[in-house]
MMTF fields as JSON, N, C-alpha, C and O atoms, coordinates in Angstrom:
{
  "mmtfVersion": "1.0.0",
  "mmtfProducer": "UNKNOWN",
  "numBonds": 323,
  "numAtoms": 324,
  "numGroups": 81,
  "numChains": 1,
  "numModels": 1,
  "chainsPerModel": [1],
  "groupsPerChain": [81],
  "chainIdList": ["A"],
  "bondAtomList": [4, 2, 8, 6, 12, 10, 16, 14, 20, 18, 24, 22, 28, 26, 32, 30, 36, 34, 40, 38, 44, 42, 48, 46, 52, 50, 56, 54, 60, 58, 64, 62, 68, 66, 72, 70, 76, 74, 80, 78, 84, 82, 88, 86, 92, 90, 96, 94, 100, 98, 104, 102, 108, 106, 112, 110, 116, 114, 120, 118, 124, 122, 128, 126, 132, 130, 136, 134, 140, 138, 144, 142, 148, 146, 152, 150, 156, 154, 160, 158, 164, 162, 168, 166, 172, 170, 176, 174, 180, 178, 184, 182, 188, 186, 192, 190, 196, 194, 200, 198, 204, 202, 208, 206, 212, 210, 216, 214, 220, 218, 224, 222, 228, 226, 232, 230, 236, 234, 240, 238, 244, 242, 248, 246, 252, 250, 256, 254, 260, 258, 264, 262, 268, 266, 272, 270, 276, 274, 280, 278, 284, 282, 288, 286, 292, 290, 296, 294, 300, 298, 304, 302, 308, 306, 312, 310, 316, 314, 320, 318],
  "bondOrderList": [1, 1, 1, 1, 1, 1, 1, 1, 1, 1, 1, 1, 1, 1, 1, 1, 1, 1, 1, 1, 1, 1, 1, 1, 1, 1, 1, 1, 1, 1, 1, 1, 1, 1, 1, 1, 1, 1, 1, 1, 1, 1, 1, 1, 1, 1, 1, 1, 1, 1, 1, 1, 1, 1, 1, 1, 1, 1, 1, 1, 1, 1, 1, 1, 1, 1, 1, 1, 1, 1, 1, 1, 1, 1, 1, 1, 1, 1, 1, 1],
  "groupList": [{"groupName": "UNK", "atomNameList": ["N", "CA", "C", "O"], "elementList": ["N", "C", "C", "O"], "formalChargeList": [0, 0, 0, 0], "bondAtomList": [1, 0, 2, 1, 3, 2], "bondOrderList": [1, 1, 2], "singleLetterCode": "X", "chemCompType": "L-PEPTIDE LINKING"}],
  "groupTypeList": [0, 0, 0, 0, 0, 0, 0, 0, 0, 0, 0, 0, 0, 0, 0, 0, 0, 0, 0, 0, 0, 0, 0, 0, 0, 0, 0, 0, 0, 0, 0, 0, 0, 0, 0, 0, 0, 0, 0, 0, 0, 0, 0, 0, 0, 0, 0, 0, 0, 0, 0, 0, 0, 0, 0, 0, 0, 0, 0, 0, 0, 0, 0, 0, 0, 0, 0, 0, 0, 0, 0, 0, 0, 0, 0, 0, 0, 0, 0, 0, 0],
  "groupIdList": [1, 2, 3, 4, 5, 6, 7, 8, 9, 10, 11, 12, 13, 14, 15, 16, 17, 18, 19, 20, 21, 22, 23, 24, 25, 26, 27, 28, 29, 30, 31, 32, 33, 34, 35, 36, 37, 38, 39, 40, 41, 42, 43, 44, 45, 46, 47, 48, 49, 50, 51, 52, 53, 54, 55, 56, 57, 58, 59, 60, 61, 62, 63, 64, 65, 66, 67, 68, 69, 70, 71, 72, 73, 74, 75, 76, 77, 78, 79, 80, 81],
  "secStructList": [7, 7, 7, 3, 3, 3, 3, 3, 1, 1, 1, 7, 7, 7, 6, 6, 1, 1, 7, 6, 6, 7, 7, 3, 3, 3, 3, 3, 5, 7, 7, 4, 4, 4, 6, 6, 6, 6, 7, 1, 1, 7, 5, 7, 1, 1, 6, 6, 7, 3, 3, 3, 3, 1, 1, 7, 7, 7, 2, 2, 2, 2, 2, 2, 6, 6, 3, 3, 3, 7, 1, 7, 7, 1, 1, 1, 7, 7, 7, 7, 7],
  "xCoordList": [0.844, 0.0, 0.897, 1.449, 1.047, 1.691, 0.567, -0.023, 0.292, -0.795, -0.291, 0.485, -0.726, -0.378, 0.747, 0.606, 1.856, 3.059, 3.196, 2.961, 3.58, 3.787, 4.966, 5.302, 5.599, 6.623, 6.214, 5.93, 6.184, 5.915, 7.097, 8.253, 6.809, 7.918, 8.236, 9.321, 7.333, 7.599, 7.66, 8.178, 7.139, 7.071, 6.807, 6.328, 7.119, 6.849, 5.345, 4.527, 5.009, 3.602, 3.099, 3.827, 1.854, 1.198, -0.308, -0.761, -1.068, -2.52, -2.944, -3.996, -2.151, -2.525, -1.996, -2.371, -1.133, -0.541, -0.978, -0.374, -2.038, -2.609, -4.123, -4.697, -4.78, -6.233, -6.923, -6.477, -7.987, -8.747, -9.265, -9.791, -9.106, -9.634, -8.735, -9.055, -7.619, -6.705, -5.843, -5.215, -5.821, -4.941, -3.599, -3.543, -2.506, -1.189, -0.151, -0.393, 0.999, 2.143, 3.414, 3.385, 4.518, 5.798, 6.263, 6.097, 6.846, 7.502, 8.998, 9.77, 9.408, 10.812, 10.888, 10.121, 11.816, 11.936, 12.53, 13.426, 12.028, 12.58, 14.044, 14.458, 14.816, 16.205, 16.342, 17.393, 15.309, 15.344, 15.554, 14.771, 16.594, 16.869, 16.905, 16.679, 17.179, 17.256, 15.926, 15.887, 14.825, 13.513, 13.467, 14.042, 12.809, 12.645, 13.992, 14.144, 14.962, 16.301, 16.259, 17.073, 15.341, 15.253, 14.369, 14.16, 13.857, 12.942, 13.684, 14.857, 12.999, 13.6, 13.297, 13.647, 12.649, 12.379, 13.67, 14.565, 13.776, 14.951, 14.938, 13.878, 16.117, 16.226, 15.949, 16.42, 15.198, 14.816, 15.853, 16.573, 15.918, 16.747, 15.988, 16.559, 14.7, 13.862, 13.848, 13.718, 13.98, 14.097, 13.002, 13.286, 11.754, 10.637, 10.102, 8.986, 10.88, 10.51, 9.481, 9.179, 8.95, 7.915, 6.805, 7.064, 5.567, 4.417, 3.566, 3.609, 2.796, 1.794, 0.432, 0.255, -0.524, -1.886, -2.828, -2.522, -3.964, -4.919, -5.732, -6.412, -5.66, -6.369, -5.546, -4.698, -5.812, -5.147, -5.697, -6.901, -4.812, -5.241, -5.592, -5.012, -6.535, -6.863, -5.719, -4.904, -5.664, -4.634, -4.747, -3.735, -5.968, -6.172, -5.654, -5.029, -5.909, -5.409, -3.881, -3.258, -3.291, -1.828, -1.235, -0.24, -1.824, -1.327, -1.526, -0.621, -2.686, -3.0, -2.107, -1.741, -1.749, -0.94, 0.526, 1.287, 0.923, 2.324, 2.916, 3.942, 2.247, 2.685, 2.969, 2.209, 4.056, 4.374, 4.252, 4.718, 3.641, 3.554, 4.949, 5.838, 5.116, 6.371, 6.041, 5.063, 6.84, 6.579, 7.506, 7.279, 8.559, 9.511, 10.095, 10.446, 10.205, 10.919, 12.076, 11.986, 13.131, 14.301, 15.534, 15.457, 16.669, 17.938, 18.196, 18.839, 17.716, 18.006, 16.714, 15.744, 16.675, 15.465, 15.253, 16.208, 14.028, 13.764, 14.425, 14.683, 14.705, 15.274, 14.286, 13.072, 14.821, 13.981, 13.129, 12.033, 13.595, 12.843, 12.114, 11.439],
  "yCoordList": [-1.168, 0.0, 1.242, 1.6, 1.884, 3.198, 4.19, 4.289, 4.9, 5.862, 7.224, 7.847, 7.673, 8.986, 8.79, 8.007, 9.491, 9.264, 10.276, 11.472, 9.769, 10.612, 10.079, 8.897, 10.991, 10.541, 10.946, 12.115, 9.972, 10.288, 11.088, 10.747, 12.14, 12.959, 12.779, 13.163, 12.212, 12.064, 10.625, 10.373, 9.681, 8.281, 7.386, 7.857, 6.082, 5.163, 5.028, 5.248, 4.672, 4.446, 3.164, 2.177, 3.194, 2.001, 2.264, 3.352, 1.26, 1.419, 2.554, 3.158, 2.853, 3.871, 5.262, 6.241, 5.36, 6.66, 7.182, 8.105, 6.58, 7.012, 7.115, 6.492, 7.893, 8.013, 6.647, 5.771, 6.492, 5.242, 4.906, 5.766, 3.651, 3.173, 3.373, 2.889, 4.073, 4.29, 3.047, 2.563, 2.542, 1.41, 1.992, 2.987, 1.367, 1.914, 0.8, -0.326, 1.145, 0.242, 1.076, 2.21, 0.501, 1.186, 1.038, -0.022, 2.1, 2.031, 2.272, 1.929, 2.858, 2.965, 2.617, 3.137, 1.736, 1.263, 2.338, 3.075, 2.425, 3.387, 3.079, 1.92, 4.109, 3.913, 3.852, 3.466, 4.222, 4.275, 2.898, 1.978, 2.76, 1.546, 0.289, -0.801, 0.4, -0.783, -1.465, -2.648, -0.732, -1.327, -1.861, -1.263, -2.946, -3.563, -3.912, -3.848, -4.281, -4.601, -5.776, -5.834, -6.701, -7.85, -7.617, -8.528, -6.427, -6.107, -5.93, -5.554, -6.201, -5.948, -4.532, -4.177, -3.729, -2.333, -1.524, -1.839, -0.493, 0.373, 1.118, 1.474, 1.348, 2.122, 3.585, 4.107, 4.223, 5.611, 6.569, 6.251, 7.73, 8.792, 9.482, 10.288, 9.168, 9.737, 8.776, 7.566, 9.301, 8.5, 7.447, 6.302, 7.821, 6.895, 6.355, 5.837, 6.467, 5.897, 6.707, 7.851, 6.079, 6.683, 5.657, 4.477, 6.116, 5.231, 5.678, 6.837, 4.742, 5.033, 4.743, 3.738, 5.618, 5.407, 5.21, 5.6, 4.605, 4.311, 5.532, 5.506, 6.592, 7.825, 9.016, 8.889, 10.156, 11.375, 11.752, 11.674, 12.154, 12.602, 14.084, 14.842, 14.472, 15.893, 16.618, 15.991, 17.921, 18.709, 18.548, 18.508, 18.457, 18.282, 16.918, 16.824, 15.868, 14.542, 14.519, 14.015, 15.06, 15.075, 15.852, 15.424, 16.964, 17.765, 17.044, 17.012, 16.479, 15.797, 14.593, 14.31, 13.872, 12.665, 12.897, 11.94, 14.151, 14.521, 13.812, 13.138, 13.98, 13.394, 14.506, 15.469, 14.369, 15.332, 14.656, 13.528, 15.31, 14.726, 14.573, 15.392, 13.518, 13.247, 13.176, 12.539, 13.818, 13.796, 12.846, 12.548, 12.36, 11.491, 10.51, 10.888, 9.235, 8.24, 7.73, 7.665, 7.377, 6.867, 7.642, 8.659, 7.156, 7.737, 9.083, 9.947, 9.274, 10.494, 11.166, 10.476, 12.483, 13.171, 12.944, 12.643, 13.081, 12.876, 13.964, 15.054, 13.697, 14.735, 15.888, 15.702, 17.058, 18.252, 18.241, 18.802, 17.622, 17.676, 16.404, 16.304],
  "zCoordList": [0.0, 0.0, 0.0, 1.041, -1.118, -1.148, -1.341, -2.417, -0.315, -0.36, 0.028, -0.697, 1.151, 1.669, 2.678, 3.617, 2.494, 3.284, 4.414, 4.235, 5.577, 6.761, 7.543, 7.471, 8.308, 9.241, 10.648, 10.909, 11.552, 12.955, 13.52, 13.269, 14.272, 14.762, 16.245, 16.681, 17.024, 18.458, 18.959, 20.047, 18.183, 18.635, 17.433, 16.401, 17.557, 16.45, 16.195, 17.089, 14.99, 14.63, 15.285, 15.388, 15.721, 16.257, 16.256, 15.899, 16.658, 16.682, 17.607, 17.395, 18.621, 19.595, 19.249, 19.895, 18.242, 17.925, 16.565, 16.017, 16.025, 14.749, 14.897, 15.79, 14.035, 14.132, 14.018, 13.277, 14.745, 14.754, 13.354, 12.647, 12.975, 11.707, 10.503, 9.418, 10.658, 9.536, 9.344, 10.285, 8.122, 7.798, 7.389, 6.667, 7.854, 7.598, 7.545, 7.978, 7.007, 7.02, 6.899, 6.42, 7.336, 7.166, 5.727, 5.123, 5.177, 3.874, 4.012, 3.116, 5.126, 5.519, 6.992, 7.802, 7.336, 8.707, 9.612, 9.201, 10.849, 11.801, 12.114, 12.092, 12.4, 12.799, 14.309, 14.82, 15.019, 16.477, 17.094, 16.855, 17.874, 18.646, 17.804, 18.33, 16.521, 15.671, 15.435, 15.097, 15.61, 15.34, 13.924, 13.015, 13.733, 12.42, 11.785, 10.565, 12.615, 12.107, 11.133, 10.211, 11.314, 10.431, 9.218, 8.416, 9.082, 7.996, 6.683, 6.67, 5.575, 4.269, 3.774, 2.649, 4.613, 4.258, 4.309, 5.094, 3.487, 3.589, 4.922, 5.436, 5.469, 6.705, 6.379, 5.369, 7.223, 7.0, 7.553, 8.5, 6.96, 7.543, 8.667, 9.401, 8.804, 9.863, 11.05, 10.867, 12.248, 13.46, 13.595, 13.949, 13.318, 13.489, 12.175, 12.128, 11.109, 9.829, 9.07, 9.41, 8.031, 7.191, 7.035, 6.797, 7.171, 7.013, 5.835, 5.421, 5.307, 4.283, 4.895, 5.585, 4.642, 5.13, 3.945, 2.818, 4.217, 3.151, 2.726, 1.7, 3.512, 3.157, 3.642, 4.526, 3.054, 3.506, 4.881, 5.125, 5.756, 7.079, 7.01, 6.233, 7.822, 7.891, 8.599, 9.277, 8.439, 9.122, 10.633, 11.334, 11.132, 12.57, 13.037, 14.093, 12.263, 12.626, 12.624, 13.559, 11.578, 11.493, 12.665, 13.25, 13.006, 14.123, 15.454, 16.287, 15.648, 16.915, 17.16, 18.301, 16.08, 16.232, 15.871, 15.725, 15.726, 15.486, 14.271, 14.362, 13.136, 11.873, 10.867, 10.767, 10.13, 9.078, 7.725, 7.564, 6.75, 5.409, 4.806, 5.04, 4.033, 3.33, 1.846, 1.457, 1.026, -0.413, -1.149, -2.321, -0.474, -1.158, -0.168, 0.951, -0.572, 0.221, -0.605, -1.831, 0.036, -0.664, -0.277, 0.412, -0.723, -0.334, -0.995, -0.398, -2.197, -2.922, -3.357, -3.672, -3.381, -3.848, -5.334, -6.05, -5.813, -7.234, -8.073, -7.563, -9.343, -10.191, -10.359, -10.282, -10.586, -10.709, -11.978, -11.973, -13.062, -14.319, -14.615, -15.64]
}
């Protein structure tokens, strides 16, 4: 599921740290404390990784759950053209 991308800024994503009913998955593994060390996901440059959600979160939801939108995942930014 590659949908709407966010990075948690204060804590790892879990059922209790995201809006109720939102389906999500990691697309970049958190670097914090070696979480997901056995995962085949790429390691994120963001402490708590990057998640994809099944729907766009409202500004209030993102603010309440301390999530920042992400426009790009991967080691290098996309080319300008």
